[in-house]
Structures are given as structure tokens and as C-alpha cells.
C-alpha positions in Angstrom: -12.3 -9.7 -9.1 -15.9 -9.1 -8.6 -17.4 -10.3 -11.9 -20.0 -7.8 -13.7 -23.1 -8.9 -12.0 -21.7 -8.8 -8.8 -22.4 -5.3 -6.9 -20.0 -6.7 -3.9 -18.0 -9.1 -2.7 -16.5 -9.6 0.7 -13.9 -11.8 2.7 -13.0 -11.6 6.6 -9.6 -13.4 7.6 -8.7 -14.0 10.8 -5.0 -14.5 12.2 -4.1 -16.4 14.8 -2.1 -13.3 16.1 -5.6 -11.5 16.6 -5.6 -9.5 13.6 -8.3 -8.9 11.1 -8.0 -8.2 7.4 -11.3 -6.9 5.0 -11.0 -7.6 2.1 -13.8 -5.8 -0.6 -14.2 -6.1 -4.2 -16.8 -3.6 -5.6 -17.9 -3.1 -9.3 -17.2 0.1 -9.9 -19.4 1.0 -12.2 -21.7 1.1 -9.1 -19.9 2.6 -6.7 -16.5 4.7 -6.2 -14.3 5.2 -3.9 -15.9 7.9 -1.7 -19.2 5.8 -2.3 -17.8 2.2 -1.6 -16.0 3.7 1.8 -19.0 5.8 2.3 -20.8 2.2 2.7 -18.1 0.7 4.6 -17.6 3.4 7.3 -20.8 3.8 7.7 -21.3 -0.3 8.2 -18.6 -0.2 10.9 -20.3 2.4 12.2 -23.4 0.3 13.2 -21.1 -2.6 13.8 -20.9 -0.6 17.4 -23.9 0.3 17.8 -23.4 3.2 16.3 -25.8 5.4 14.1 -25.4 5.9 10.3 -23.8 9.9 10.4 -24.6 10.5 6.8 -27.4 8.8 5.0 -26.7 7.4 1.4 -28.7 9.7 -1.3 -29.7 7.5 -4.3 -30.5 9.7 -7.2 -28.7 8.9 -10.6 -30.8 11.3 -12.4 -28.2 14.3 -11.2 -25.3 12.8 -13.4 -27.6 12.2 -16.4 -26.8 13.7 -19.6 -28.5 16.5 -20.9 -31.7 16.4 -23.2 -30.2 16.8 -26.1 -26.5 14.9 -25.5 -24.1 18.7 -26.5 -20.6 17.7 -25.9 -18.6 20.8 -26.3 -14.9 19.4 -25.6 -13.3 16.1 -27.1 -13.0 14.4 -24.3 -9.4 13.4 -25.0 -9.7 11.0 -22.2 -11.6 8.6 -24.4 -9.6 8.5 -26.7 -7.2 5.2 -27.2 -4.2 5.8 -25.4 -0.9 6.2 -27.5 1.0 2.9 -28.7 5.0 2.4 -28.5 6.6 4.0 -31.8 8.1 1.9 -33.9 6.8 -1.2 -31.9 5.2 -4.7 -32.7 1.5 -4.4 -31.9 0.9 -6.8 -29.1 -2.0 -8.6 -28.3 -2.9 -7.8 -25.2 -5.6 -10.1 -24.7 -3.0 -13.0 -24.7 -1.3 -13.7 -21.2 2.1 -14.9 -23.2 2.7 -12.1 -25.3 2.6 -9.9 -22.0 5.9 -9.1 -19.9 6.3 -10.0 -16.6 4.8 -7.0 -14.2 5.6 -6.4 -10.2 3.8 -4.4 -7.8 5.7 -2.7 -5.0 4.5 0.7 -2.5 7.5 3.5 -1.5 7.4 5.2 1.1 7.7 9.4 0.6 8.3 11.7 3.7 7.4 15.0 4.4 11.3 15.9 4.0 11.2 13.6 1.0 8.3 15.6 -0.9 9.2 19.5 0.5 13.0 18.4 -1.6 10.6 18.2 -4.0 8.9 21.3 -3.8 12.4 22.8 -3.4 13.4 22.0 -7.2 10.9 23.8 -8.5 11.9 27.6 -9.9 12.0 30.3 -7.4 10.2 32.9 -10.3 7.1 34.7 -9.0 4.5 33.6 -11.8 5.2 29.8 -10.6 1.8 28.2 -9.8 1.8 26.8 -6.2 1.2 23.1 -7.1 -1.1 20.9 -5.2 1.0 17.6 -3.9 -1.5 15.3 -5.6 -0.1 17.5 -9.0 3.8 17.6 -7.7 4.0 13.9 -6.6 2.4 12.7 -10.4 4.6 14.9 -12.2 7.7 13.4 -10.3 6.6 9.0 -10.2 5.7 10.4 -14.5 8.8 11.7 -14.7 10.3 8.6 -13.3 8.3 5.8 -15.1 9.1 7.4 -18.3 12.6 7.6 -18.0 12.9 3.8 -16.3 10.9 2.8 -19.4 13.6 4.5 -21.4 11.0 6.2 -23.7 12.5 8.0 -26.7 11.8 11.7 -26.3 9.4 11.9 -29.0 7.2 9.2 -27.5 3.5 10.1 -26.5 2.8 9.2 -23.3 -0.8 9.7 -21.3 -1.3 10.9 -18.2 -4.9 9.6 -16.4 -5.9 11.6 -13.6 -9.2 10.7 -11.8 -11.1 12.9 -10.4 -14.0 13.1 -7.7 -16.8 15.5 -9.7 -19.2 15.9 -6.8 -18.0 19.3 -5.9 -17.1 20.1 -9.3 -20.3 20.3 -10.8 -22.7 22.8 -10.0 -24.7 22.6 -7.9 -23.0 20.2 -6.4 -23.7 17.2 -5.6 -25.8 16.2 -2.6 -23.7 14.8 0.6 -23.6 10.7 1.2 -24.1 10.1 -3.3 -23.8 7.0 -4.3 -22.1 6.3 -7.6 -19.5 6.6 -9.6 -18.5 10.3 -10.1 -15.3 9.8 -11.3 -13.8 12.0 -14.0 -10.9 11.9 -15.8 -8.1 15.0 -16.9 -5.3 13.3 -19.3 -2.8 15.5 -20.3 -0.4 14.1 -23.5 3.2 15.2 -23.8 6.0 14.1 -25.3 8.6 11.8 -22.9 11.2 14.2 -23.6 9.2 16.9 -22.5 7.5 15.1 -19.1 11.4 14.4 -18.3 13.1 17.7 -18.7 12.0 19.2 -15.5 9.8 18.8 -13.3 7.8 22.0 -13.4 6.8 21.5 -16.6 5.2 18.3 -16.4 3.6 20.3 -13.1 2.6 22.8 -15.2 0.8 20.6 -17.8 -1.0 18.4 -15.0 -2.6 21.3 -13.2 -3.8 22.4 -16.3 -5.7 19.6 -17.2 -6.9 19.1 -13.9 -8.0 22.7 -13.4 -10.5 23.0 -16.9 -12.6 19.7 -15.2 -14.9 22.1 -13.9 -18.9 21.6 -14.7 -18.8 22.6 -18.1 -16.3 20.3 -19.1 -18.0 17.3 -16.2 -21.8 17.9 -18.1 -19.8 17.4 -21.6 -18.7 14.3 -20.6 -21.8 12.7 -19.8 -23.1 14.5 -22.9 -20.2 12.4 -25.1 -20.3 9.1 -23.1 -24.6 9.3 -24.1 -24.2 9.5 -27.9 -21.4 6.8 -27.9 -23.3 3.5 -29.1 -20.8 1.2 -27.6 -19.7 2.1 -24.1 -17.8 -1.0 -23.4 -15.5 0.1 -25.7 -14.5 2.6 -24.1 -13.8 0.6 -20.5 -10.1 1.0 -19.5 -8.3 -1.7 -18.5 -4.3 -3.3 -19.7 -4.8 -1.3 -23.0 -5.0 2.1 -21.4 -2.6 2.2 -18.8 0.8 0.2 -20.1 4.4 1.5 -21.7 4.5 4.1 -22.5 1.0 4.9 -20.6 0.1 5.6 -16.7 -2.6 5.8 -14.9 -1.8 7.8 -10.7 -5.2 7.6 -8.4 -5.2 9.5 -5.7 -6.5 8.1 -2.4 -5.3 11.0 0.1 -8.9 12.7 0.3 -10.6 9.8 1.3 -11.6 8.6 5.2 -9.6 5.0 4.4 -8.8 5.5 8.4 -12.1 5.3 9.8 -13.5 1.8 9.1 -13.8 1.2 12.7 -15.6 -2.1 13.3 -14.8 -2.2 17.2 -11.0 -3.4 16.4 -10.2 0.3 16.5 -8.3 2.0 13.6 -7.0 0.3 11.2 -3.4 -0.5 10.6 -3.2 -0.5 6.7 -5.5 0.3 4.1 -4.6 -0.2 0.5 -5.8 -1.7 -2.5 -5.8 -5.5 -2.6 -3.5 -5.0 -5.8 -2.9 -3.5 -9.2 -4.8 -5.3 -12.0 -2.8 -3.1 -14.7 1.4 -2.4 -15.7 1.0 1.9 -15.2 -1.2 2.0 -12.8 -0.6 3.7 -9.6 -2.0 4.9 -6.3 -1.5 7.8 -3.7 -2.2 6.7 -0.7 -1.9 8.5 2.9 0.1 7.7 6.0 -2.4 6.1 8.5 0.1 7.8 11.0 -1.0 11.2 9.6 2.6 12.6 9.6 2.4 14.1 6.7 4.1 11.1 4.5 2.3 9.5 1.2 2.5 6.2 -0.7 3.0 5.2 -4.1 1.3 1.7 -4.9 2.8 1.2 -8.4 2.6 -1.8 -11.2 5.5 -1.6 -13.9 7.2 -3.9 -16.4 9.8 -6.0 -13.9 12.7 -4.6 -15.5 11.7 -0.8 -15.4 10.7 -1.1 -11.6 14.4 -2.3 -10.5 15.5 1.4 -12.7 12.2 3.1 -10.8 13.1 2.8 -7.3 16.9 4.4 -7.9 14.9 6.9 -9.6 12.0 7.9 -6.8 14.1 9.0 -4.7 17.4 10.0 -6.0 15.5 11.7 -9.4 
């Protein structure tokens, strides 16, 4: 992993079969997924002798706090995650106290996604949920059931949002930096698992309210914090009973051609924290999506069945 002092690290591995893999580690405070991929894809263009399609825009003042900072929302996304009810507190800095975790990747075909949509009520006032909202609700339900959460257990879902087009005016194309904001619906587990539509509604509501005013308020909120390191997310953020889901579906993750053609796979090299998941697009562009997720080993055994059966 990258050290705080490192901007980025790169590892190229050549295989006997002729394949090549590029491993990338970046300091997330420096660049989010969109900026990181802008760099990688521009790098690959240069390797093929092409010009950079969009030059990087380097001006962080566009996302600075107002003067004076005037946050207008409580910003629960930066509050501590709910703990398990009636459980013994764990020291998450001690490896000995952490349960065994495992990572797996699941393919959901276009038919699987259509099957999920068919579970939604046909009422005329039922909103049209985005695929991200639908999958997030489904995964949240499956994870809550796999973990065996009691119905009264609060669970918090972290949804990463690209603020580039939510800010007004929108940030220039090629903006270099981290412009991720977070929507965090919080529900009791019993309400999460009772129905796909109920979970999807609150997720969509929280996503929709992250507009320019909310993003500017978040920047002001952060400006007023005496110790930003206390807000850094880690194992304590996503672990049971909570969950984080980041979508890479709208990122140009299959565009890097260094002269060998389109990549056959692009995804996270690892998932550092239990309870963290990624939604990945298919390289075949066939409408299927992949869920890469890290869970406690016992919970993963149940999740493997639930994600296709629920």
C-alpha cells in the first residue's frame, strides 16, 4: 500500500503467457478514481504516440470552503458508524481481535438485474431507481441477512458520490483531485431486509439530496474540524454491521491501451476492509455487472447464496 508520503506506486508484471498486468497504488487524498484513471488513460495514450485528449486541470481552489465556513447540514456521513448492539467492543487496531475475512467477486447478468427490478411493486408512484441504487439495496439486504443482524440493529450504508457535476458550476473536465462526497442512509436492519423497495427508496433519497448546497456545506464542515485525521475512514467505518459500496460503472476503467489492446480485466487489487464493496462494469459491455466484496468468512458463506436467491 502507498505510504502517506507517496503520491503513487506502479508495478508491472510480465507473465510467461505474454500477458502483462499493471498494479497501481495511489494516495486517495491526491486523486479519486476519475482523476486516477484520467492519468492512467492519458499515460497509455502517450505510450501509443497519441496526444493527451484532455489536459489535467490543477486548481484546488474550486473545492475550497467558503469564507467564513457555513455548514448547513449535520453531515452524519462523518459521524462514527453504528456499533453492534450488546456486543463486546473490539480493538480494531489489534489483528488478534479481528475475525477472518474473505473477498469474492460475483457476476450479476442483465437477466439477474431485470429479475431484481421485477421484485419492485408496480405502483404508479414507484420511482425509477438507478441500477446502482437497486444493486446497493440488494447487497445491503443480503449482507444484513448474512450477518444475522437483529431487526433493531442500526446499519449505515456508505455510498461514494462524484461531486464534479453536482457542484454548481460543474468542475472543469480533467479536474485533478478528490471530489468524492458520501451519502449515508441509516436504517434498522429489520427495515433493510423487509423489502427491496424500502431499502432502495431511502438510498435514492440520500443520493438525491447530495446537491451543490450539500457538497458546499460538507466542504465547510470539514474546514471547521480541528483534526481531519479523526475522520479518516478505515476498518472501524465499514465493519459489521455497516457497509460501503463504491461504483466504478461510470469510470473509464477499460480504456487504457498501452499498445497491447484493451485490458481483459480491471478491478481492485484487494479490498482492505471488511464490509467494503465495489460495483464493476463488464469488459464485454454486455450489461452484466460484478460485485467485489469483503466480508467475514462465515458471513460470506451465506452471502454467496443470498445474492442470487433473494
